[in-house]
C-alpha positions as a Python dict, from the first residue, in 0.01 Angstrom:
ca = {
    (1, 'X'): (0, 0, 0),
    (2, 'X'): (67, 32, -371),
    (3, 'X'): (414, -123, -358),
    (4, 'X'): (619, 174, -241),
    (5, 'X'): (771, -26, 45),
    (6, 'X'): (1023, -179, -196),
    (7, 'X'): (1140, 142, -359),
    (8, 'X'): (1415, 212, -106),
    (9, 'X'): (1572, -133, -123),
    (10, 'X'): (1547, -147, -503),
    (11, 'X'): (1732, 187, -536),
    (12, 'X'): (1999, 117, -273),
    (13, 'X'): (2108, -241, -346),
    (14, 'X'): (2227, -402, -668),
    (15, 'X'): (2129, -762, -731),
    (16, 'X'): (2198, -1014, -1009),
    (17, 'X'): (2049, -934, -1349),
    (18, 'X'): (1728, -1095, -1459),
    (19, 'X'): (1399, -1137, -1284),
    (20, 'X'): (1272, -828, -1111),
    (21, 'X'): (1574, -667, -949),
    (22, 'X'): (1589, -716, -572),
    (23, 'X'): (1256, -895, -556),
    (24, 'X'): (1309, -1210, -760),
    (25, 'X'): (1626, -1325, -930),
    (26, 'X'): (1857, -1619, -994),
    (27, 'X'): (2225, -1671, -912),
    (28, 'X'): (2421, -1957, -1060),
    (29, 'X'): (2754, -2120, -979),
    (30, 'X'): (2892, -2441, -1131),
    (31, 'X'): (2725, -2667, -871),
    (32, 'X'): (2447, -2452, -729),
    (33, 'X'): (2158, -2244, -856),
    (34, 'X'): (1984, -2016, -608),
    (35, 'X'): (1644, -1879, -702),
    (36, 'X'): (1508, -1601, -484),
    (37, 'X'): (1136, -1524, -490),
    (38, 'X'): (942, -1241, -330),
    (39, 'X'): (674, -1303, -71),
    (40, 'X'): (551, -949, -145),
    (41, 'X'): (449, -1032, -503),
    (42, 'X'): (183, -1256, -654),
    (43, 'X'): (297, -1616, -712),
    (44, 'X'): (-17, -1756, -872),
    (45, 'X'): (35, -1936, -1207),
    (46, 'X'): (-84, -1632, -1404),
    (47, 'X'): (157, -1391, -1230),
    (48, 'X'): (480, -1252, -1383),
    (49, 'X'): (685, -1397, -1094),
    (50, 'X'): (546, -1749, -1147),
    (51, 'X'): (600, -1733, -1524),
    (52, 'X'): (957, -1613, -1468),
    (53, 'X'): (1017, -1900, -1221),
    (54, 'X'): (896, -2159, -1473),
    (55, 'X'): (1135, -2027, -1738),
    (56, 'X'): (1429, -2015, -1495),
    (57, 'X'): (1374, -2371, -1374),
    (58, 'X'): (1390, -2494, -1732),
    (59, 'X'): (1738, -2340, -1766),
    (60, 'X'): (1883, -2534, -1471),
    (61, 'X'): (2071, -2857, -1543),
    (62, 'X'): (1924, -3060, -1257),
    (63, 'X'): (2161, -3354, -1295),
    (64, 'X'): (2463, -3126, -1246),
    (65, 'X'): (2340, -2872, -992),
    (66, 'X'): (2168, -2830, -662),
    (67, 'X'): (1871, -2593, -666),
    (68, 'X'): (1784, -2379, -365),
    (69, 'X'): (1465, -2175, -375),
    (70, 'X'): (1428, -1897, -121),
    (71, 'X'): (1131, -1672, -51),
    (72, 'X'): (1205, -1338, 110),
    (73, 'X'): (1071, -999, 200),
    (74, 'X'): (1314, -709, 169),
    (75, 'X'): (1414, -608, 522),
    (76, 'X'): (1575, -271, 461),
    (77, 'X'): (1372, 20, 591),
    (78, 'X'): (1459, 386, 641),
    (79, 'X'): (1197, 470, 904),
    (80, 'X'): (1287, 501, 1272),
    (81, 'X'): (1029, 282, 1447),
    (82, 'X'): (1194, 254, 1786),
    (83, 'X'): (901, 64, 1936),
    (84, 'X'): (978, -223, 1697),
    (85, 'X'): (1353, -241, 1766),
    (86, 'X'): (1323, -561, 1971),
    (87, 'X'): (1148, -740, 1684),
    (88, 'X'): (1408, -620, 1434),
}
């Protein structure tokens, strides 16, 4: 579709700095690092998301922290598709 499905969520919600805004990012606390990836973007080794993930994983102190990796698809949508309400 050209990627316009993420425009609404990227303009409406603020996420942690780094990565690619609402699509992939990292949050860190003293004992936990959460890395969020996008299922809507390329994750092959040559992709920007994969290269970002490699760099972020090198920054985590694995002996001191848990690492949780999540893959998501932004769920926010501004269209009224009443026939899909049950699925939502």
